[in-house]
C-alpha positions in Angstrom: 167.1 176.2 -196.2 169.8 177.5 -193.8 168.3 180.3 -191.8 171.7 181.5 -190.7 173.0 181.6 -194.2 169.9 183.4 -195.4 170.8 186.4 -193.1 174.3 186.5 -194.5 172.9 186.4 -198.0 170.6 189.3 -197.3 173.6 191.4 -196.2 175.6 190.9 -199.4 172.6 190.8 -201.8 170.6 193.8 -200.8 172.0 196.1 -203.3 174.2 199.2 -203.2 172.0 201.2 -200.9 171.1 198.7 -198.1 173.7 196.0 -198.6 176.5 195.6 -196.2 179.9 194.0 -196.2 180.4 190.8 -194.1 182.8 190.8 -191.2 185.8 188.4 -191.4 184.0 186.0 -189.0 180.7 186.2 -191.1 182.6 185.5 -194.3 184.2 182.5 -192.8 180.8 181.2 -191.6 179.2 181.8 -195.0 182.1 180.0 -196.7 181.9 177.1 -194.3 178.1 176.7 -194.8 178.6 176.6 -198.6 181.5 174.2 -198.5 179.6 171.8 -196.2 176.5 172.1 -198.3 174.4 173.4 -195.4 173.2 176.2 -197.6 170.8 175.2 -200.3 171.8 175.3 -204.0 169.6 178.3 -204.5 171.3 180.1 -201.7 174.8 179.2 -202.8 174.2 180.4 -206.4 172.5 183.6 -205.2 175.4 184.3 -202.8 178.0 183.7 -205.5 176.5 186.1 -208.0 175.6 188.8 -205.4 179.1 188.6 -203.9 180.7 188.9 -207.3 178.6 192.0 -208.1 179.3 193.6 -204.8 183.0 192.7 -205.0 184.5 191.0 -201.9 186.5 193.1 -199.4 189.9 192.2 -198.1 188.3 191.3 -194.7 185.8 189.0 -196.5 188.6 187.3 -198.4 190.5 186.8 -195.2 187.5 185.1 -193.7 187.0 182.9 -196.7 190.6 181.8 -196.5 190.1 181.1 -192.8 187.3 178.6 -193.7 189.5 177.1 -196.5 192.2 176.5 -193.9 189.7 174.9 -191.5 188.0 172.6 -193.9 190.3 172.0 -196.8 192.9 169.2 -196.8 196.4 170.6 -196.8 199.8 169.0 -197.6 201.4 168.3 -194.2 204.4 170.5 -193.3 207.9 169.2 -193.8 210.8 169.9 -191.4 212.8 172.4 -193.4 214.3 175.7 -192.7 213.3 177.4 -196.0 209.6 178.1 -196.8 207.8 176.4 -199.6 207.0 178.5 -202.6 203.3 178.2 -203.5 202.1 179.5 -206.8 198.5 180.7 -207.1 197.3 180.5 -210.7 193.7 180.5 -212.0 192.1 177.1 -211.7 190.2 177.5 -215.0 193.6 177.7 -216.6 194.8 179.3 -219.8 192.8 179.3 -223.0 194.6 181.8 -225.2 198.3 181.7 -224.5 200.7 178.8 -224.0 202.2 178.3 -220.5 205.8 177.6 -219.5 204.8 177.2 -215.8 205.8 173.5 -215.6 209.3 174.5 -216.8 209.5 177.1 -214.0 208.6 174.5 -211.4 211.1 172.0 -212.7 213.8 174.8 -212.8 213.2 175.9 -209.3 213.1 172.4 -207.9 216.3 171.5 -209.7 218.2 174.1 -207.6 216.6 173.2 -204.3 213.7 175.6 -204.1 210.6 173.6 -202.9 207.5 174.5 -204.8 203.8 173.5 -204.8 201.3 173.8 -207.7 197.6 173.5 -207.0 194.5 173.3 -209.3 191.7 171.2 -210.5 190.2 169.5 -213.6 188.9 171.3 -216.7 186.9 174.1 -215.2 184.5 176.9 -216.2 184.4 179.7 -217.1 187.5 179.6 -219.3 187.9 175.8 -219.7 191.6 176.1 -220.2 194.1 173.3 -220.3 194.4 172.1 -216.6 197.9 171.5 -215.3 197.0 168.1 -214.2 196.5 167.1 -217.8 199.7 168.8 -218.9 201.7 166.9 -216.2 200.0 163.6 -217.1 201.1 164.1 -220.7 204.6 164.7 -219.5 204.5 161.4 -217.6 203.6 162.6 -214.1 200.1 161.7 -212.9 199.3 162.9 -209.4 195.5 163.0 -209.6 195.0 160.0 -207.3 197.7 161.1 -204.8 196.8 161.3 -201.1 198.0 164.3 -199.2 200.8 162.2 -197.7 201.8 161.1 -201.2 202.1 164.8 -202.2 204.1 165.5 -199.1 206.5 162.6 -199.9 206.8 163.8 -203.5 207.6 167.3 -202.2 210.2 165.8 -199.8 211.9 163.6 -202.4 211.8 165.9 -205.5 211.1 169.4 -204.3 207.7 169.6 -206.2 204.4 169.0 -204.5 201.0 168.9 -206.3 197.5 169.6 -204.9 194.5 168.4 -206.9 191.2 169.9 -205.9 188.9 166.9 -206.7 191.1 164.6 -204.6 192.3 166.8 -201.8 189.4 169.3 -201.3 186.2 167.7 -202.5 184.1 170.2 -200.6 185.5 173.0 -202.7 185.3 170.9 -205.9 181.5 170.5 -205.4 181.1 174.2 -205.8 182.7 174.2 -209.2 179.4 173.5 -211.2 178.0 176.7 -209.9 180.5 178.6 -212.1 178.9 176.9 -215.1 175.4 177.8 -214.0 176.0 181.5 -213.1 178.4 182.0 -216.1 180.9 184.0 -214.0 183.8 183.4 -211.8 182.7 183.8 -208.2 185.0 185.2 -205.4 186.1 181.7 -204.8 188.2 182.0 -208.0 190.0 184.9 -206.3 190.6 182.7 -203.2 192.4 180.2 -205.4 195.0 182.7 -206.2 196.0 183.5 -202.7 195.3 180.3 -200.7 198.1 178.0 -199.6 197.3 174.3 -199.5 200.5 173.7 -197.6 200.3 173.4 -193.8 203.8 174.8 -193.2 205.6 178.0 -193.8 204.8 179.2 -197.4 205.8 182.1 -199.6 202.9 182.8 -202.0 203.3 184.0 -205.6 199.9 185.1 -206.9 198.9 186.0 -210.4 196.4 188.7 -211.1 194.9 190.8 -214.0 193.3 193.9 -212.5 195.1 196.3 -210.1 192.1 196.3 -207.6 192.6 192.6 -207.1 196.3 193.1 -206.3 195.3 195.8 -203.8 193.0 193.4 -202.0 195.7 190.8 -202.0 198.0 193.2 -200.2 195.3 194.0 -197.6 194.7 190.3 -197.0 198.5 189.9 -196.6 198.3 192.2 -193.7 195.2 190.8 -192.1 196.4 187.3 -192.3 199.9 188.1 -191.1 201.5 186.3 -194.0 205.3 186.3 -194.3 205.8 186.9 -198.0 203.5 187.5 -201.0 204.7 188.2 -204.5 202.0 189.5 -206.9 202.5 189.0 -210.6 200.5 190.7 -213.4 200.8 187.6 -215.6 199.4 186.2 -218.8 195.6 185.6 -218.3 196.1 186.2 -214.6 198.7 183.5 -214.2 202.2 183.6 -212.9 203.7 183.4 -216.4 205.3 186.8 -217.3 204.7 188.2 -220.8 207.4 189.1 -223.2 205.4 191.6 -225.2 205.0 194.0 -222.3 206.6 195.1 -219.0 206.6 192.6 -216.2 204.9 194.1 -213.2 205.7 192.4 -209.9 204.8 193.4 -206.3 207.0 192.4 -203.4 205.2 192.2 -200.0 207.3 191.1 -197.0 206.5 191.2 -193.4 207.8 194.4 -191.7 209.2 195.8 -194.9 207.9 198.4 -197.3 206.1 197.3 -200.4 208.2 197.2 -203.5 207.2 197.5 -207.1 209.3 196.0 -209.9 208.8 196.9 -213.6 211.0 194.7 -215.7 211.3 195.5 -219.4 212.0 192.4 -221.5 213.7 194.5 -224.2 216.2 195.7 -221.7 217.5 192.1 -221.2 217.1 190.9 -224.8 213.9 188.9 -224.2 211.3 191.0 -225.9 209.1 189.1 -228.3 205.6 187.8 -229.0 203.8 185.6 -226.5 203.2 182.1 -227.9 199.6 181.4 -228.5 197.9 178.2 -227.4 197.2 176.2 -230.5 196.1 172.9 -228.9 196.9 170.8 -225.8 198.9 168.4 -228.0 201.0 171.3 -229.5 201.6 172.7 -226.1 203.1 169.4 -224.9 205.4 169.3 -227.9 206.5 172.8 -227.2 207.2 172.0 -223.5 209.2 168.9 -224.5 211.2 171.0 -226.9 212.2 173.3 -224.0 213.0 170.3 -221.8 215.3 169.0 -224.6 217.1 172.3 -224.6 216.2 173.4 -228.1 216.1 177.1 -229.0 213.0 179.0 -230.1 210.4 181.6 -229.1 209.0 179.3 -226.4 212.5 178.7 -225.0 212.9 182.5 -224.7 209.7 182.6 -222.7 211.0 179.8 -220.4 214.3 181.6 -219.9 212.6 185.0 -219.2 210.3 183.4 -216.6 212.9 181.1 -215.1 215.5 183.8 -214.7 213.1 186.1 -212.9 211.9 183.4 -210.5 215.4 182.2 -209.8 216.1 185.8 -208.8 212.9 186.4 -206.8 213.4 183.1 -204.9 216.9 184.1 -203.9 218.8 181.6 -205.9 220.7 184.4 -207.7 221.7 187.9 -206.5 220.5 189.7 -209.6 218.3 189.2 -212.6 221.1 189.0 -215.2 222.6 186.1 -213.3 219.2 184.5 -213.0 218.7 184.6 -216.7 222.1 183.1 -217.4 221.5 180.4 -214.8 218.2 179.5 -216.2 219.7 179.0 -219.6 222.5 176.9 -218.2 220.1 174.7 -216.2 217.8 174.1 -219.1 220.3 173.5 -221.9 222.6 171.6 -219.5 219.9 169.0 -218.8 219.0 169.8 -215.1 215.3 170.4 -216.0 215.2 167.2 -218.0 216.7 165.3 -215.1 214.2 166.7 -212.6 211.4 165.6 -214.9 212.9 162.1 -215.1 213.1 162.1 -211.3 209.4 163.0 -211.0 208.5 160.3 -213.6 210.4 157.7 -211.8 209.1 158.4 -208.3 207.1 155.5 -207.0 204.4 156.2 -204.4 
């Protein structure tokens, strides 16, 4: 048993009357002890459920991120003027709605916006379809890439991938605890706001509940980040719905927070969100978009693509972003970027 971890566990697990929040340094120490397996399995499981019930503070999340930066492998920085856009989406993926996220990445990379996607294997508690398997079905298998391989892919194609079991095995070893406690621990929140890139990154983080976004904004200040975009997306992802208003928060260093409320019906994109029928069906739907064929899923791809082209500064307004997204997809730019990924030899 780790005596030092025991004292930290006592602080977060003593209940609403005598429990205390951890300092940033203490949260970093607790995370480090768990990642390095110096805490016992009983201690780790107890901490995870106690911390979830207490709810982590922004200072604690900042400390946890400090430990992730210290221990986790990160894609080496590239020499480039523009920052890399890193998308934070739930590692346990989507289980109810179909995702157009791979199309968004291909779209942005096709116009020179470097992007990174990170995640793991099929994971509790949602057991959604992991992006690694989606990309593998599309002909891109990055699960055995080294960090240098990912850096090279980012340099050559504008898309980098980070795979938790390969690049951060210490964090991956904590995944089984999610199965055992039956709940997402605060580490699931960390995944939405951590950058596995060692250079200058702009983060786009999905969320579901407003308190989570508020904590993200506080962490943004504590960590002195340059830019954070928060997205109330489908199942906590960065995919924006078409059946409700798109809610987006813009956090930029030394600027006032901005809230965007984008109504799909105002731009002709209102509609139902496509349900996830099966992994095989999802691949067919994504391939249909890549081929430039119209449909409900194409509308979702255009809505998301247009917004992200605008948010990433490719276009000066949303209307132009939507038109550009359609031109790029139907004109074959997305298909060409996928072929480039498929043909890259590492």
